[in-house]
C-alpha positions in Angstrom: -0.7 44.2 -38.2 0.9 41.9 -40.4 -1.1 40.9 -43.9 0.4 38.7 -46.6 0.4 39.8 -50.1 1.8 39.2 -53.5 2.6 42.3 -55.6 4.5 41.3 -58.8 4.9 38.1 -58.0 7.2 39.4 -54.8 6.6 38.0 -51.6 5.6 41.3 -49.2 3.9 41.8 -46.1 1.4 44.4 -45.5 2.8 45.9 -41.9 0.2 49.0 -40.6 -0.9 49.8 -44.2 2.7 49.8 -46.0 4.2 46.7 -48.1 7.3 45.4 -46.7 9.4 42.8 -48.4 8.7 39.5 -46.9 12.7 39.6 -45.7 12.6 42.6 -43.8 9.3 41.8 -42.6 10.8 38.6 -40.8 13.4 40.9 -39.0 10.5 43.5 -37.9 8.8 40.3 -36.4 12.5 39.4 -34.9 13.3 42.7 -33.2 9.1 42.4 -31.4 9.1 39.5 -30.4 12.3 38.1 -29.9 14.0 41.3 -28.9 11.1 42.6 -27.6 11.9 46.1 -29.3 9.0 48.8 -28.6 6.4 49.0 -30.9 7.4 52.6 -31.5 10.9 51.2 -32.3 9.1 48.8 -34.9 7.2 51.3 -37.0 10.6 53.7 -37.0 12.2 50.7 -38.2 9.8 49.8 -40.7 9.6 53.5 -42.3 13.2 53.9 -42.2 13.7 50.5 -44.0 10.4 51.1 -46.6 12.9 54.3 -47.4 16.0 52.1 -47.8 14.1 50.0 -50.3 12.1 52.7 -52.3 15.7 54.4 -52.8 17.6 51.2 -54.0 14.5 49.9 -56.5 15.1 53.7 -57.8 18.3 53.3 -58.3 18.9 49.8 -59.3 15.6 49.2 -61.2 14.4 46.2 -58.7 15.4 45.5 -54.7 17.4 42.4 -52.8 17.4 42.9 -49.6 20.5 40.1 -49.7 22.6 42.3 -51.4 23.2 45.2 -49.1 25.9 47.1 -49.8 28.5 50.0 -48.8 28.0 52.1 -51.9 24.3 51.7 -52.0 24.1 53.0 -48.2 26.5 55.6 -48.6 24.1 57.0 -51.5 20.9 56.3 -49.7 22.5 59.2 -46.8 23.5 61.5 -49.4 20.2 61.1 -51.0 18.5 61.8 -47.5 20.9 65.0 -47.7 19.8 66.2 -50.4 15.9 66.2 -49.0 17.0 68.3 -46.2 16.4 65.4 -43.8 16.9 66.3 -40.0 20.6 64.5 -39.2 18.8 62.9 -36.2 16.5 60.9 -38.4 19.0 60.4 -41.2 21.2 58.7 -38.2 18.4 56.9 -37.0 17.5 55.6 -40.7 21.2 54.3 -41.1 21.5 52.4 -37.5 18.0 50.8 -39.0 19.6 49.5 -41.7 23.1 48.7 -39.5 20.5 46.5 -37.5 18.9 45.0 -40.3 22.3 43.7 -42.0 23.8 42.5 -38.9 20.1 40.2 -38.3 21.1 39.0 -42.0 24.3 38.2 -40.6 23.2 36.3 -37.4 20.7 34.5 -39.8 23.9 33.2 -42.2 22.2 35.2 -44.8 25.2 37.6 -45.2 29.0 36.7 -44.6 29.9 39.7 -43.0 28.1 43.6 -42.3 28.9 45.8 -44.9 27.3 48.3 -43.0 30.1 48.1 -40.0 32.4 50.3 -41.1 30.1 53.2 -42.3 30.2 56.1 -40.0 27.1 57.7 -38.9 26.2 61.6 -38.5 27.1 63.3 -35.2 23.7 64.8 -33.9 24.4 67.5 -31.4 22.6 66.8 -28.0 20.9 70.0 -26.6 21.0 70.4 -22.9 17.4 68.9 -21.2 14.6 71.4 -19.9 14.4 70.9 -16.9 13.0 73.1 -13.5 15.2 73.7 -10.4 14.6 72.3 -7.2 12.6 75.4 -5.6 10.5 75.9 -8.3 9.6 72.1 -8.6 8.8 72.2 -4.8 6.1 75.1 -5.3 4.7 73.6 -8.2 4.4 70.5 -6.1 3.2 71.9 -2.7 0.6 74.3 -4.9 -2.9 74.2 -4.9 -4.8 71.0 -6.3 -8.3 70.2 -6.5 -10.0 67.7 -4.1 -11.7 66.0 -6.4 -10.5 62.8 -8.4 -9.0 64.3 -11.5 -7.5 67.2 -8.6 -5.9 64.0 -6.5 -5.0 62.0 -9.5 -3.2 64.7 -11.5 -0.9 65.8 -7.9 0.1 62.1 -7.9 0.9 62.1 -11.6 3.3 65.4 -11.1 4.5 64.4 -7.9 5.4 60.9 -9.1 7.1 62.0 -12.1 9.0 64.1 -10.7 10.5 62.1 -7.6 11.1 58.2 -9.8 12.5 60.1 -12.5 9.8 57.8 -14.6 9.0 58.1 -18.0 5.6 58.8 -18.9 5.5 55.2 -21.1 6.1 53.8 -17.8 4.1 55.8 -15.9 1.1 55.0 -17.9 1.9 51.2 -17.3 1.9 51.5 -13.6 -0.1 48.7 -12.4 -1.7 48.5 -8.6 0.3 45.5 -8.1 3.7 47.0 -9.0 3.4 49.4 -5.9 5.3 47.7 -2.6 3.8 50.0 -0.4 6.0 47.7 2.7 9.3 48.6 0.8 8.3 52.0 -0.2 9.6 50.8 -3.9 7.6 50.8 -7.9 8.4 48.3 -10.4 9.0 49.5 -14.0 8.7 48.3 -17.1 11.0 50.2 -19.0 12.5 49.7 -22.8 12.7 46.6 -23.7 10.4 45.5 -21.4 13.1 45.4 -18.7 12.0 45.6 -15.2 13.3 48.2 -12.4 12.6 48.8 -8.6 12.6 52.7 -8.2 12.3 53.6 -3.9 10.0 56.3 -3.0 9.5 58.3 0.1 6.8 59.0 2.4 5.3 61.9 0.8 4.7 59.9 -2.3 3.3 56.9 -0.2 0.7 58.8 1.2 -0.1 60.0 -1.8 -0.6 57.0 -3.4 -2.6 55.5 -0.7 -4.8 59.0 -1.0 -5.5 58.4 -4.6 -6.0 54.8 -4.6 -9.1 55.3 -1.9 -10.4 58.4 -3.9 -10.2 56.8 -7.7 -11.9 53.3 -6.1 -15.0 55.4 -4.7 -15.4 57.0 -7.9 -14.8 54.4 -10.2 -16.6 51.9 -8.6 -14.0 49.4 -6.7 -10.3 48.7 -7.8 -9.0 49.0 -11.5 -6.0 47.2 -13.3 -4.0 50.1 -13.8 -2.9 52.6 -11.6 -3.4 56.1 -13.2 -7.4 56.4 -14.6 -9.7 58.4 -15.6 -12.9 59.0 -14.2 -14.7 56.2 -16.4 -11.8 53.6 -15.1 -9.7 53.5 -18.2 -6.1 53.8 -18.2 -4.6 56.7 -18.6 -2.9 56.8 -22.3 1.1 58.3 -22.5 -0.3 61.6 -24.7 -2.8 62.5 -22.1 0.1 62.1 -19.7 1.9 64.7 -21.6 -1.1 66.9 -21.8 -1.1 67.0 -18.1 2.3 67.6 -17.3 2.2 71.1 -20.3 -0.9 71.8 -18.3 1.1 72.2 -14.6 4.1 73.1 -16.2 2.3 76.6 -17.8 3.1 77.4 -14.0 7.0 77.5 -14.6 8.2 80.4 -16.5 11.4 80.3 -19.7 10.4 76.5 -20.6 11.5 76.1 -23.6 9.0 72.9 -24.0 6.7 71.4 -21.5 6.1 67.8 -21.3 6.5 64.7 -18.8 10.1 64.4 -19.5 10.6 67.5 -18.0 10.2 66.1 -14.9 12.3 63.4 -15.8 14.9 65.9 -16.4 14.5 67.7 -13.3 15.1 64.7 -11.0 18.2 64.0 -12.6 19.5 67.4 -13.0 18.7 67.9 -9.8 20.1 64.7 -7.5 23.0 65.2 -9.7 23.2 68.8 -7.9 22.7 67.3 -4.9 25.6 65.1 -5.2 24.2 61.8 -6.0 26.5 59.3 -7.7 25.8 59.0 -11.5 26.1 55.3 -11.4 22.8 55.4 -9.1 21.1 57.7 -11.1 21.6 55.8 -14.3 20.3 52.5 -12.7 16.9 54.6 -11.3 16.3 56.2 -14.8 17.1 52.7 -16.5 19.6 54.5 -18.9 21.1 51.3 -20.9 24.8 53.3 -20.7 26.3 56.2 -18.9 26.5 57.9 -22.1 22.8 58.7 -21.7 22.9 60.0 -17.9 25.9 62.1 -18.3 23.5 65.0 -20.5 22.2 65.8 -17.3 25.7 67.4 -15.8 24.8 70.3 -16.8 24.9 72.8 -14.1 24.8 75.9 -14.4 28.4 78.1 -13.3 25.8 80.2 -10.6 25.2 76.3 -9.5 28.5 75.0 -9.5 29.4 77.8 -7.5 26.7 77.5 -4.8 27.9 73.4 -4.4 31.5 74.4 -4.2 30.8 76.8 -1.5 28.6 74.4 0.3 30.0 71.3 -0.1 34.1 72.3 -0.5 36.1 72.4 2.8 38.3 75.1 1.7 35.2 77.2 0.6 34.2 78.9 3.5 36.2 82.0 5.0 
């Protein structure tokens, strides 16, 4: 992944084919190996900082990673706006640069972070796509083929909705992560943080059934829980494709993917009166801000819940 080279006598590092400044490269290795950031986050930060390096070189004639400034950062943000970059991308790029400056301060290479007081663009949060409880029940209780793929897909769809786990978390599950006696799944989320998610008797039976069919199909136990017929673990992209396939049965969804099951898990739990903090822990969110987006019940659902739960709503 990383390869040393020399360009114009300036120390650089090749990261996934892109020449990176050595100081930036040290930062990328720091967030990957010491902070346990995901590969996707590391790659995103590397792209952002390469963009910043190119901008500074264009404006100043050269790039010194130890001389970030508020004016340069502001100029970069304006430049990104002129190039009609998405607000979310601009915010992500500025956050990457702020994290890089924070790292330089931690290493004693900067006295203060010049980006501390720099505001980032506000990104509007669209309401998540989700499926009503009755529609989700119809989907999960529907007809699945009785062969290996049908049994696996049934388990996958039920598990995504019953646990609210991310597609990457589902792809990373191993048989050893299942505790059948306690009915819990050990899930490794963002930042390699582990959490336990409970599951009910229906998912318990589906897991038992699937593992038996899988082992008979591939010729024995496998390391990864979810596999193809050849025993190879399912990749996140395959989980997305399968999710889209089955969510085609649900009308009027703007987007279809594995995250719809996670959104539906959170929304329907909150609609049934679950505590916000409990849902936060089950989802593996770092803060309540991420969980509060699911408190978006429609007026009709609010009325139904009021009539069902409020003591003064009954005649």
